[in-house]
C-alpha positions, 0 to 999 in steps of 0.5 A: 497636475502630476500629483493625482496621477502619481497617487493613482499609479501608486495606489494601483501598484499597491493593489497589484502587489497585494494580490496573491499570486496563483500557485500550483497546488502541491501534488501529494501521495501516500502509501500503506505502512507495510514496513517500519516508517524509516524505510518507507520515508527513504523509499518514497522520498526518492519517488517524490523527487522523481515525480516532481522532476518528471511532472513539473510540479511540487510533489510531497510524500505524506506518511500515515500510521495505518492502512485505514489512515491511508484510505481516509487520506485518499478519500478526504483528498489529503493525498491524490495518489496512493500506493495501496495493497489490493484490498486497501485500493479497492476500499479507497476506490469505492469511496472516491468516484472516478478514481482508478488503478493506474500501475502495479508492480510487475510482481504484483500480477502474481503475488503470494503470501508466506505462512511462517512458523516458529521453530518450536511450533511443531508445524512443518513445511509442506505444499498444502496447509496442514492440520497441525495448524489447528489450535496454534496462536496465529497472527495476521499483519494489518487488518486491512492488508491483502497479503497479511490478512485478506488472502491468507484468511481466504485460503484458510477458510477455503481449506479448513471450512472455518473462520480463523477464530474457530481454527486457532487458539488465538488470533491477532493482528501485528500491524505490519509484516515486519512486526509479524516476522519479529513476533513469530521469530520471538515465539510470541506467536506460533504462526503468522502470514506475511508479504513474501517480498518483505520476508525476502527483503528482511532475510537478505538484510539478516534480520531473520534467524532461520533457526528460529522462524521459517516458511511453512507454506506459500499461497497460490498467486493473486494480484496485490499492490498498485498505484491509485489516483483520484479522478479529479486531478485533471481539474486541478493540474490540467487535462491529461495529468492523470495519464501523465502520472501513469506514464511517469510511473511506468517509465521508472528505470532507476534501480534505486527507486525500483529496488526500494519497493522492491519491484522489477518495474511497474506495469499498467493496471486497471480497476477491473484487474481487482474485481476478484479482490473485491469479491473475496473481501465482500465474501468474507465480510471485509468490506463495509456494507455501505460501500 
């Protein structure tokens, strides 16, 4: 009489063992590749460890090869959080309903770009853009960069009343700020536009030769880098998760993490802060009309 009972219990045990255990999904994030990949992996691996510890979930950094790839990964829910520039953040939020900007670097409230020139370019430093730029070979960074393309192009158009292709003898896109610096320093391009933070970081590291390349102009200030989170994370990780991520980012005090960006600290941000970026991008044709 006990055998059927034992068999039944054994069957129930086997069924229970075969049931997959529910696991919390990995929370993933990415960042626009504004510098070489090794530096980015070092920087964001620290961020992933910090977020995982504070949020109580597994967090993974997913590197991407381009600004467009970062936006695509966010749109396709391959990542739920991203460190975007002003333009890429706007592009991403337009494609993902209810996504929002939650934090920005303190310095990103008044970001600037540097125009840099090779020593033999014949372009001198000044407080305004100079007519000596006409006819030079000019390189932007990535096509989707705020500090390496959007705002430099805006200020060029505003000052000269011309598109870059009409002003310069040749226009290129290096892909990232580090590449722009290296290319102008080598003389491959006469002039370029770069993120001032990357310039100052590389200058401190000794990779810039001031005898070969120098800053010739600093743009007016604008908003730039920020953290953007998808609007559906609460449905996966629980009510209030997005707010918890925001609070966690704003609470970062570890200098090793902050210096890697480099930023003094993170402060709160909202979508409305970037309306001017959206308007500027739309005005010079850098947003998909479908968006």
